[in-house]
C-alpha positions in Angstrom: 96.6 153.5 149.8 98.5 153.9 146.5 99.1 150.2 146.0 95.4 149.5 146.1 95.0 151.5 142.8 98.3 150.5 141.2 98.1 150.2 137.4 94.7 151.9 137.2 95.7 153.8 134.1 97.0 150.7 132.4 93.7 148.9 133.0 91.8 152.0 131.8 93.6 152.0 128.4 93.0 148.3 128.1 89.3 148.8 128.8 89.0 151.4 126.1 90.6 149.0 123.7 88.3 146.2 124.7 85.1 148.3 124.9 85.5 150.7 121.9 82.6 149.2 119.9 80.3 149.2 123.0 81.3 152.8 123.8 80.4 153.9 120.2 77.0 152.2 120.3 76.4 153.5 123.9 77.0 157.1 122.9 75.2 156.9 119.5 72.2 155.0 120.9 71.5 157.1 124.0 72.7 160.3 122.2 70.5 160.0 119.1 67.5 158.9 121.2 67.9 161.8 123.6 68.7 164.6 121.1 67.4 163.4 117.7 63.7 164.2 118.0 64.1 168.0 117.8 62.6 168.3 114.2 59.7 166.0 115.1 58.8 168.1 118.1 59.0 171.2 115.9 56.4 169.6 113.6 54.1 168.8 116.6 54.3 172.5 117.8 52.7 173.8 114.6 49.2 175.3 114.8 47.6 174.5 118.2 49.9 171.6 118.8 51.7 173.2 121.8 48.5 174.1 123.5 47.1 170.6 123.0 50.3 168.9 124.2 50.3 171.2 127.3 46.8 170.2 128.3 47.6 166.6 127.7 50.7 166.7 129.8 48.8 168.2 132.7 46.9 164.9 133.0 48.1 163.2 136.3 48.6 160.0 134.4 51.1 161.7 132.1 52.8 163.4 135.0 53.2 160.0 136.6 54.8 158.6 133.4 57.1 161.4 132.2 57.2 164.0 135.0 55.9 167.5 135.6 56.6 170.8 133.8 57.2 174.2 135.6 55.1 176.0 133.0 51.8 177.1 134.4 49.9 178.2 131.2 49.7 176.9 127.7 50.8 180.2 126.2 54.2 179.8 127.9 54.7 176.2 126.8 57.5 176.2 124.2 59.2 173.6 122.1 62.1 173.4 124.5 59.7 173.0 127.5 57.8 170.3 125.7 61.0 168.4 124.7 62.4 168.4 128.2 59.0 167.5 129.7 58.5 164.4 127.4 62.0 163.2 126.9 64.3 163.9 129.8 63.0 161.4 132.4 63.1 158.4 130.0 66.5 159.4 128.7 67.9 159.7 132.2 66.3 156.4 133.1 68.0 154.6 130.2 71.3 156.2 131.0 71.0 155.1 134.6 70.3 151.5 133.6 73.0 151.2 131.0 75.7 152.6 133.2 74.6 150.3 136.1 74.8 147.3 133.9 78.2 148.3 132.6 79.7 148.7 136.0 78.3 145.5 137.4 79.5 143.6 134.3 83.0 144.9 134.6 83.4 144.5 138.4 81.4 141.8 140.1 80.7 139.7 137.1 84.4 139.6 136.2 85.0 138.4 139.8 82.5 135.6 139.4 84.1 134.5 136.2 87.6 134.5 137.7 88.9 137.2 135.5 89.6 139.6 138.4 91.8 137.0 140.1 93.8 136.6 136.9 94.4 140.3 136.6 95.4 140.6 140.3 98.0 138.0 139.8 100.1 140.7 138.2 101.3 143.9 139.9 97.8 145.4 139.9 96.1 147.0 142.9 93.1 145.1 144.3 90.8 148.1 143.7 92.4 149.3 140.4 89.7 147.4 138.4 86.8 149.3 140.0 88.5 152.7 139.8 89.3 152.1 136.1 85.7 151.1 135.4 84.4 154.2 137.1 86.8 156.5 135.3 85.8 154.8 132.0 82.1 155.3 132.8 82.6 159.0 133.7 84.6 159.7 130.5 81.9 157.9 128.4 79.2 160.0 130.0 81.1 163.3 129.5 81.4 162.4 125.8 77.7 161.6 125.8 76.9 165.0 127.2 78.9 166.7 124.6 77.4 164.7 121.8 73.8 165.3 123.0 74.3 169.0 123.5 76.0 169.4 120.1 73.2 167.8 118.3 70.5 169.8 120.0 72.4 173.1 119.4 73.0 172.2 115.7 69.2 171.9 115.1 68.9 175.7 115.8 65.3 175.3 117.0 63.6 178.3 118.6 63.5 178.1 122.4 66.0 175.2 122.5 68.8 177.3 123.8 72.5 176.6 124.1 72.4 176.7 127.9 69.4 174.4 128.0 71.0 172.0 125.6 74.2 171.8 127.7 72.0 171.2 130.8 70.0 168.6 129.0 73.1 166.7 128.0 74.8 167.1 131.4 71.7 165.8 133.2 71.7 162.6 131.2 75.4 162.2 131.7 75.0 162.8 135.4 72.2 160.2 135.6 74.6 157.6 134.1 77.3 158.4 136.7 74.8 158.2 139.5 73.6 154.8 138.2 77.2 153.7 138.1 77.9 154.5 141.7 74.7 152.8 142.9 75.7 149.7 141.0 79.2 149.8 142.4 77.9 149.8 146.0 75.5 146.9 145.3 78.4 145.0 143.6 80.1 145.0 147.0 77.0 144.1 149.1 75.3 141.4 147.0 76.6 137.8 147.1 77.0 137.5 143.3 76.8 139.4 140.0 73.2 138.3 139.3 72.1 139.7 142.6 74.0 142.9 142.1 72.4 143.4 138.6 68.9 142.6 139.9 69.3 144.9 142.9 70.6 147.8 140.8 67.8 147.6 138.3 65.3 147.1 141.2 66.4 150.2 143.0 66.2 152.2 139.7 62.7 150.9 139.2 61.8 151.7 142.8 63.0 155.3 142.4 60.9 155.6 139.2 57.7 154.3 140.9 58.2 156.5 144.0 58.7 159.6 141.9 55.5 158.8 140.0 53.5 159.1 143.2 55.3 162.2 144.5 55.2 164.0 141.2 51.4 163.8 141.2 50.8 164.5 145.0 53.7 166.9 145.8 56.6 167.4 143.4 58.7 169.0 146.1 59.1 165.6 147.7 60.6 164.3 144.4 63.6 166.6 145.1 64.7 164.0 147.8 64.8 161.3 145.1 68.1 160.9 143.2 66.1 160.3 140.0 64.4 163.7 140.6 67.7 165.5 140.3 67.5 164.7 136.5 64.2 165.8 135.1 63.5 168.5 137.7 66.5 170.4 136.3 63.9 171.8 133.8 66.2 172.5 130.8 65.0 175.3 128.5 62.8 176.8 131.2 64.3 177.2 134.7 67.7 175.6 134.0 68.2 174.3 137.6 71.9 173.6 137.5 72.0 173.3 141.3 70.3 169.9 141.2 73.3 168.5 139.3 75.5 169.6 142.2 73.3 167.4 144.5 73.9 164.5 142.1 77.6 165.1 142.1 77.8 165.1 145.9 75.6 162.0 146.0 77.8 160.2 143.5 81.1 161.1 145.3 79.8 160.0 148.6 78.4 156.7 147.1 81.7 156.1 145.3 83.6 156.6 148.6 81.3 154.1 150.4 81.7 151.6 147.6 85.5 151.7 147.6 85.5 151.5 151.4 83.2 148.4 151.3 85.4 146.8 148.6 88.6 147.4 150.5 87.2 145.4 153.5 85.7 142.4 151.7 87.2 139.2 150.3 87.2 138.7 146.6 84.2 136.8 145.2 82.3 137.4 148.4 79.6 140.0 149.3 78.4 141.4 152.6 75.2 139.6 152.2 75.9 135.9 152.5 74.8 133.4 149.8 71.7 131.5 150.9 72.7 128.1 152.1 71.1 125.2 150.2 70.0 121.9 151.5 72.4 119.2 152.4 70.5 116.8 150.1 68.5 117.8 147.1 64.8 117.3 146.9 63.5 114.2 145.0 61.8 116.6 142.6 65.1 118.0 141.3 65.6 114.7 139.5 63.3 116.0 136.8 64.4 118.6 134.2 61.3 120.8 134.6 61.8 121.0 138.4 65.5 121.8 137.9 64.8 124.6 135.5 62.0 126.0 137.7 64.5 126.0 140.6 67.1 127.8 138.5 64.7 130.5 137.4 62.5 130.8 140.5 64.1 133.8 142.1 64.1 135.8 138.8 60.5 135.0 138.0 59.2 135.9 141.5 61.1 139.2 141.4 59.7 140.1 138.0 56.1 139.1 139.0 56.3 141.3 142.1 57.6 144.2 139.9 54.6 143.8 137.5 52.2 144.0 140.5 53.9 147.1 141.9 54.0 148.8 138.5 50.4 148.0 137.8 49.3 149.2 141.2 51.3 152.4 140.9 49.8 153.3 137.5 46.3 152.1 138.5 46.2 154.5 141.5 46.4 157.4 139.0 43.0 156.7 137.5 41.1 158.4 140.3 43.0 161.7 139.7 42.2 161.5 136.0 38.5 161.9 136.6 39.2 165.0 138.7 41.5 166.3 136.0 38.8 166.0 133.3 36.2 167.7 135.4 38.5 170.7 136.0 39.6 171.1 132.3 37.1 172.1 129.7 39.4 171.6 126.7 40.2 168.0 127.7 36.5 167.3 128.2 35.9 168.5 124.6 38.8 166.5 123.2 37.6 163.2 124.6 33.9 163.9 124.0 34.7 164.6 120.3 36.8 161.4 119.9 34.2 159.2 121.7 37.1 157.6 123.7 37.3 158.0 127.4 40.6 159.2 128.9 40.7 155.9 130.9 40.6 153.9 127.7 43.2 156.1 126.0 45.6 155.9 129.0 45.0 152.1 129.4 46.0 151.6 125.7 49.3 153.6 126.3 50.2 152.2 129.7 49.4 148.6 128.8 51.9 149.0 125.9 54.6 150.0 128.5 53.7 147.1 130.8 53.8 144.6 127.9 57.4 145.7 127.0 58.4 145.0 130.6 56.6 141.6 130.6 58.5 140.7 127.4 61.8 140.9 129.2 61.0 138.0 131.5 60.6 135.2 128.8 63.7 136.5 126.9 65.6 136.2 130.2 64.4 132.6 130.7 65.3 131.5 127.2 68.7 133.2 127.3 69.3 131.6 130.8 69.6 128.2 129.2 72.6 129.3 127.1 74.1 131.0 130.2 73.9 127.7 132.1 75.3 125.9 129.1 78.3 128.2 128.6 79.2 128.1 132.3 79.3 124.2 132.1 76.5 123.9 134.7 74.7 121.4 132.6 77.7 119.4 131.4 76.9 116.3 133.5 73.3 116.3 132.3 74.4 116.4 128.7 76.1 113.0 129.2 72.9 111.3 130.5 69.9 110.0 128.6 68.2 113.4 128.9 67.6 114.7 125.4 68.3 118.2 124.1 64.7 118.4 123.3 63.8 118.2 127.0 66.1 121.1 127.8 64.8 123.2 125.0 61.0 122.6 125.3 61.1 122.8 129.1 62.7 126.3 128.8 60.3 127.5 126.1 57.2 126.2 127.9 58.4 127.8 131.1 59.0 131.1 129.3 55.5 131.0 127.7 53.8 130.1 131.0 55.6 133.0 132.7 54.6 135.5 130.0 51.0 134.5 130.4 51.3 134.8 134.1 53.2 138.1 133.8 50.4 139.7 131.7 47.8 138.4 134.2 49.7 140.0 137.1 50.4 143.3 135.3 47.0 143.8 133.7 45.2 142.5 136.8 47.1 144.7 139.2 46.5 147.7 136.9 42.8 147.0 136.5 42.1 146.2 140.1 43.8 149.3 141.5 42.3 151.5 138.8 38.7 150.3 139.5 39.2 150.8 143.2 40.5 154.3 142.8 37.7 155.5 140.4 34.3 156.5 141.8 32.4 156.1 138.5 34.4 153.8 136.3 33.5 153.0 132.6 35.8 150.0 132.5 35.8 146.7 134.3 38.6 144.2 135.1 37.9 142.2 132.0 38.6 145.3 129.8 42.1 145.5 131.3 42.8 141.8 131.0 41.6 141.8 127.4 43.8 144.8 126.6 46.8 143.0 128.1 46.3 139.6 126.5 45.7 141.3 123.1 49.4 141.9 123.2 50.3 138.2 124.0 51.4 137.4 120.4 54.0 140.2 120.5 55.5 138.8 123.7 55.4 135.3 122.1 57.2 136.8 119.1 60.1 137.9 121.3 60.2 134.5 122.9 60.3 133.0 119.3 63.2 135.3 118.4 65.1 134.4 121.5 64.4 130.7 120.9 65.6 131.0 117.3 68.8 132.6 118.4 69.3 129.9 121.1 69.0 127.2 118.5 71.3 128.6 115.8 73.5 131.4 117.1 73.0 131.6 120.8 75.3 134.6 121.2 72.8 136.7 119.3 70.3 136.2 122.1 71.2 139.6 123.5 70.2 141.3 120.3 66.6 140.4 121.1 66.8 143.0 123.9 68.0 145.6 121.3 65.0 144.8 119.1 62.7 145.1 122.1 64.1 148.6 122.9 63.8 149.5 119.2 60.2 148.4 119.1 59.4 150.4 122.3 60.7 153.6 120.8 58.7 153.1 117.6 55.5 152.1 119.5 55.7 154.6 122.3 56.8 157.6 120.3 54.8 156.8 117.1 52.8 160.1 117.4 56.1 162.1 117.6 58.3 160.5 115.0 57.7 161.6 111.5 58.5 158.3 109.8 56.8 156.3 107.0 54.1 153.7 108.1 56.2 150.8 106.8 59.0 151.8 109.2 56.6 151.8 112.2 55.4 148.3 111.2 58.9 146.9 111.8 57.8 146.9 115.5 55.6 143.9 116.0 53.3 145.8 118.5 52.2 148.2 115.7 50.5 145.3 113.9 48.2 144.6 116.8 45.2 146.7 117.9 45.7 148.9 121.0 42.7 147.9 123.0 40.4 149.1 124.5 40.9 152.2 122.3 40.9 150.1 119.1 38.8 147.1 118.2 40.3 143.6 118.3 42.0 142.5 115.0 41.9 138.7 114.9 43.9 138.3 111.6 47.0 140.1 113.0 46.6 138.4 116.4 46.6 134.8 115.0 49.1 135.6 112.2 51.8 136.8 114.7 51.0 133.9 117.0 51.6 131.5 114.1 54.8 133.2 113.1 56.0 133.1 116.7 55.3 129.3 117.0 57.2 128.8 113.7 60.2 130.6 115.1 60.2 128.4 118.2 60.1 125.2 116.1 62.9 126.6 113.9 64.9 127.2 117.0 64.4 123.6 118.1 65.7 122.3 114.8 68.9 124.3 115.3 69.3 123.5 119.0 69.2 119.7 118.5 71.9 119.9 115.8 74.4 122.6 116.9 77.5 122.0 119.0 77.2 122.8 122.7 79.1 126.0 123.7 80.8 125.2 127.0 83.3 127.4 128.8 82.5 130.5 126.6 
């Protein structure tokens, strides 16, 4: 047994030396996002802010998005309760995803790249790499918990107690550890690192969608969901530490299963076999477009299915919103006074979330070209008469087509399900599609940024995801953050109208479209001139 984990501590120290910058960014990014909004929530709570937020958060649509609160009356709704209600689920979700990506990258991906084989050629146990990665992830999350708790306590805000702050930080850390163990299991089961990454994120997304339904219908059922063990701890109100014990037990059992599976499999092989290809390639693969469609087909189909499921999950909430309005006089007055229906308001918000998800797909497709290039999968094609322009424009056109299709699937699924679930609906399917395609320039802008990076400095392609996340925070939390308007405008979505709540703004729509097209052409100029990066 001991020889399987030989030199684990040596690898652990090496990983800290290798990942120090990533660890700092991880802790600062998640930590500041999780704990840094205390003063902003304090401003919101002034006057009748707490009562208004409480009534808003009782909306089934909001419960589906951010989770429930144990508070039963607006008079008992405190700053701490509001902070945990609005922030904890999303913070836990981000922690889950980052930890899962980290573990997959340092285990199965290193196997696929041949790095694990190189390490095992020394006196290193065959499972030392996985154990070192898990220990590293646990230490990072413990530091993250301390960082988050320290910031929240330092604000000295009324009702944000020390115990609640410790539980808030510990919950986010435990979410990260849970995500790491889920990813470690899937790294053993799936045939390659791409499959492990996709399956990990898919399961996390599935858990989120399931809890959206159970939170609205019967929150007790959410206690059987690993994601429910995070936000249902209810920091600053009930302080349910017992749920973290469930998460610890789950993580320990999952880790034992993962190490058991790893000990019985061959290196670079998963329990699910790789799908066998044809003995002879199809005639259609002789063209660059067909080849690139083949390369991206699995990813595109998976994302399109995810868009449909997400749209349907949120669309099913619309029927409950009508009942909610009829039973709440204050909410009726709010929406009557603003002359905006709750369906229109919710559509504007949820469409923004859907668009950020849609934007991931074209960024993935553009970055995929560099991945294939750096792994030398296209080396033989580079020596033929096929021009670089064909590679570049095929990729960009495929990305643009998929983003158009993605918006159609997301908005169409949301609208169709919403209309079906409402008895008396004030919106039709075209309203949902218009709301979705109004954000098309923003998705095209991310495609342009990814194309620009591909053409000039391809390794910067990953930073487009960071800007996407940054834009999401500014756009989604714009009513919470007390920042100057120019700062909000650094997110491209804030230049566009949020339909159907706002009127269409043609100047911004076509200006951002033009800038995005210009970025794509600038990327092409760089791509046809730069050296190919092979074997990176």
